C-alpha positions as semicolon CSV with decimal commas, in nm:
position;residue;x (nm);y (nm);z (nm)
1;M;0,304;1,464;-2,148
2;E;0,055;1,181;-2,116
3;E;0,226;1,010;-1,823
4;D;0,260;1,344;-1,673
5;I;-0,127;1,392;-1,698
6;K;-0,171;1,009;-1,557
7;S;0,054;1,064;-1,281
8;K;-0,165;1,383;-1,162
9;I;-0,437;1,205;-1,250
10;L;-0,286;0,901;-0,995
11;K;-0,177;1,166;-0,748
12;G;-0,494;1,308;-0,652
13;A;-0,694;1,017;-0,605
14;E;-0,402;0,885;-0,397
15;E;-0,449;1,255;-0,210
16;L;-0,851;1,155;-0,234
17;F;-0,864;0,760;-0,130
18;L;-0,583;0,835;0,205
19;R;-0,805;1,089;0,342
20;Y;-1,182;0,983;0,283
21;G;-1,154;0,612;0,144
22;L;-1,268;0,428;-0,109
23;R;-1,570;0,407;-0,131
24;S;-1,697;0,783;-0,119
25;I;-1,522;0,896;-0,359
26;T;-1,629;0,916;-0,701
27;M;-1,518;0,982;-1,056
28;D;-1,670;1,336;-1,047
29;E;-1,513;1,412;-0,708
30;I;-1,157;1,310;-0,856
31;S;-1,219;1,486;-1,139
32;R;-1,344;1,814;-0,994
33;H;-1,073;1,767;-0,720
34;L;-0,776;1,727;-1,001
35;G;-0,994;2,054;-1,192
36;M;-1,028;1,851;-1,513
37;S;-1,292;1,724;-1,680
38;K;-1,443;1,320;-1,660
39;K;-1,384;1,244;-1,991
40;T;-1,019;1,346;-1,943
41;L;-0,999;1,091;-1,673
42;Y;-1,151;0,833;-1,899
43;Q;-0,888;0,870;-2,115
44;Y;-0,641;0,706;-1,945
45;F;-0,834;0,464;-1,691
46;S;-1,193;0,200;-1,769
47;D;-1,341;0,324;-1,471
48;K;-1,240;0,389;-1,093
49;D;-1,160;0,021;-1,019
50;D;-0,886;0,078;-1,280
51;I;-0,791;0,428;-1,108
52;V;-0,783;0,210;-0,774
53;W;-0,588;-0,063;-0,899
54;S;-0,351;0,135;-1,018
55;V;-0,348;0,358;-0,732
56;T;-0,222;0,061;-0,514
57;R;0,013;-0,055;-0,750
58;Q;0,191;0,276;-0,735
59;H;0,165;0,250;-0,383
60;L;0,284;-0,030;-0,301
61;L;0,602;-0,041;-0,576
62;R;0,686;0,303;-0,393
63;Q;0,687;0,136;-0,052
64;Q;0,888;-0,167;-0,151
65;A;1,143;0,057;-0,314
66;Q;1,162;0,286;0,104
67;F;1,189;-0,114;0,248
68;D;1,444;-0,175;0,016
69;A;1,648;0,127;0,053
70;V;1,613;0,096;0,472
71;A;1,727;-0,299;0,441
72;T;2,045;-0,183;0,259
73;E;2,095;0,089;0,473
74;S;2,096;-0,070;0,764
75;K;2,377;-0,225;1,009
76;N;2,215;-0,535;1,105
77;S;1,860;-0,667;1,197
78;V;1,776;-0,456;1,492
79;E;1,856;-0,143;1,317
80;E;1,614;-0,188;1,046
81;L;1,357;-0,324;1,245
82;V;1,388;0,028;1,398
83;K;1,342;0,218;1,109
84;L;1,103;-0,005;0,965
85;S;0,898;0,091;1,225
86;F;0,926;0,492;1,155
87;C;0,816;0,363;0,778
88;V;0,540;0,257;0,914
89;K;0,447;0,534;1,143
90;E;0,474;0,760;0,810
91;N;0,298;0,563;0,567
92;L;-0,018;0,603;0,810
93;K;-0,007;0,880;0,879
94;G;-0,323;1,076;0,715
95;M;-0,466;0,732;0,672
96;N;-0,796;0,694;0,635
97;P;-0,900;0,303;0,857
98;S;-1,166;0,174;0,581
99;L;-0,896;0,209;0,301
100;L;-0,814;-0,149;0,332
101;F;-1,118;-0,285;0,396
102;D;-1,277;-0,053;0,071
103;L;-1,011;-0,310;-0,152
104;Q;-1,149;-0,529;0,013
105;K;-1,522;-0,487;-0,062
106;Y;-1,558;-0,307;-0,334
107;H;-1,196;-0,353;-0,563
108;Q;-1,141;-0,698;-0,586
109;K;-0,777;-0,612;-0,855
110;A;-0,667;-0,414;-0,603
111;W;-0,713;-0,618;-0,336
112;N;-0,529;-0,918;-0,540
113;E;-0,196;-0,710;-0,599
114;W;-0,208;-0,667;-0,220
115;L;-0,244;-0,983;-0,113
116;N;0,076;-1,089;-0,325
117;Y;0,271;-0,751;-0,194
118;K;0,152;-0,882;0,156
119;R;0,255;-1,287;0,086
120;N;0,529;-1,183;-0,139
121;V;0,736;-0,882;-0,050
122;I;0,677;-0,860;0,297
123;R;0,692;-1,253;0,431
124;E;1,020;-1,259;0,225
125;S;1,123;-0,928;0,388
126;V;1,049;-1,060;0,723
127;V;1,171;-1,417;0,722
128;R;1,544;-1,282;0,562
129;N;1,484;-0,986;0,869
130;L;1,458;-1,267;1,091
131;N;1,701;-1,562;1,034
132;L;1,966;-1,255;1,037
133;G;1,913;-1,167;1,328
134;I;1,940;-1,522;1,454
135;E;2,291;-1,488;1,309
136;E;2,360;-1,165;1,412
137;G;2,213;-1,316;1,789
138;Y;1,971;-1,077;1,854
139;V;1,675;-1,287;1,736
140;R;1,597;-1,606;1,978
141;P;1,750;-1,885;1,754
142;E;1,431;-2,157;1,865
143;I;1,217;-1,964;1,669
144;N;1,101;-2,006;1,347
145;P;1,091;-1,760;1,036
146;E;0,803;-1,856;0,866
147;I;0,561;-1,946;1,131
148;L;0,647;-1,568;1,251
149;A;0,624;-1,370;0,909
150;V;0,284;-1,506;0,851
151;I;0,152;-1,427;1,217
152;R;0,344;-1,025;1,133
153;L;0,165;-1,035;0,805
154;E;-0,215;-1,133;0,972
155;T;-0,152;-0,876;1,260
156;I;-0,129;-0,584;0,983
157;Q;-0,397;-0,619;0,871
158;M;-0,616;-0,709;1,145
159;G;-0,479;-0,352;1,288
160;F;-0,715;-0,234;1,040
161;D;-1,040;-0,434;1,139
162;D;-1,275;-0,114;1,323
163;Q;-1,439;-0,447;1,431
164;L;-1,171;-0,490;1,713
165;F;-1,045;-0,149;1,665
166;P;-1,272;0,099;1,690
167;R;-1,223;0,391;1,512
168;D;-1,379;0,601;1,784
169;K;-1,178;0,455;2,101
170;F;-0,854;0,383;1,876
171;N;-0,596;0,565;1,648
172;L;-0,475;0,282;1,296
173;T;-0,146;0,415;1,371
174;E;-0,112;0,378;1,692
175;V;-0,280;0,025;1,691
176;Q;-0,016;-0,037;1,417
177;L;0,268;0,045;1,595
178;H;0,162;-0,175;1,918
179;I;0,096;-0,461;1,715
180;L;0,477;-0,438;1,549
181;E;0,659;-0,342;1,884
182;H;0,484;-0,645;2,072
183;F;0,594;-0,867;1,826
184;I;0,924;-0,747;1,797
185;Y;1,028;-0,721;2,161
186;G;0,880;-1,142;2,112
187;L;1,120;-1,191;1,875
188;L;1,476;-1,117;2,064
189;T;1,727;-1,171;2,262
190;D;1,861;-1,021;2,559
191;K;2,153;-0,886;2,329
192;G;1,873;-0,781;2,114
193;R;1,647;-0,632;2,311
194;K;1,922;-0,396;2,469
195;L;2,043;-0,335;2,132
196;Y;1,705;-0,254;2,035
197;Q;1,622;0,043;2,308
198;K;1,969;0,180;2,197
199;Y;1,856;0,227;1,850
200;K;1,522;0,398;1,975
201;E;1,622;0,671;2,193
202;T;1,934;0,796;1,919
203;I;1,681;0,748;1,618
204;T;1,424;0,984;1,624
205;E;1,419;1,126;1,278
206;P;1,207;0,935;1,008
207;L;1,320;0,834;0,678
208;F;1,045;0,967;0,455
209;N;0,843;1,211;0,416
């Protein structure tokens, strides 16, 4: 029962954070959204920062499970890249562009969770995929996977920067997908690009809701 209530709080808080960002959402608004008292919130979480950290951790674990499933189910490195682009699109759907900035500025513990995820889980996934692609002949053999992994990580974060991509002019999902596609095309051999285009034309459905 207690775990059900805690899960309900995290789910409701995540809905608000994704829609409105972190800074503008208060404990009062979370309690109103959930139809429960603030006293109940404080029985499970010490403060808003605790909720933000818990939501962030849960979100990243769920995302990691998605990416692991894609890696397991993909026949090769290029198919994995195409399916990951669908994951990116789905995960960004409805996300407030200020989310990452709010995390960095106001919630250090949750921000450190994101940094740890970025530097370990995402970096290792990119390096593994690139090494596999080189072995398969789909990725250019002269690239350094470790260097390219760092570039990929920093461009993800760059896409959230509203100084570079003002929200009245750019759509967050479109920015991130353009950055990802530019990255992918720069990696691939002629053989890899042909296969990538083929998969793009045949894999048309998102993998996750």
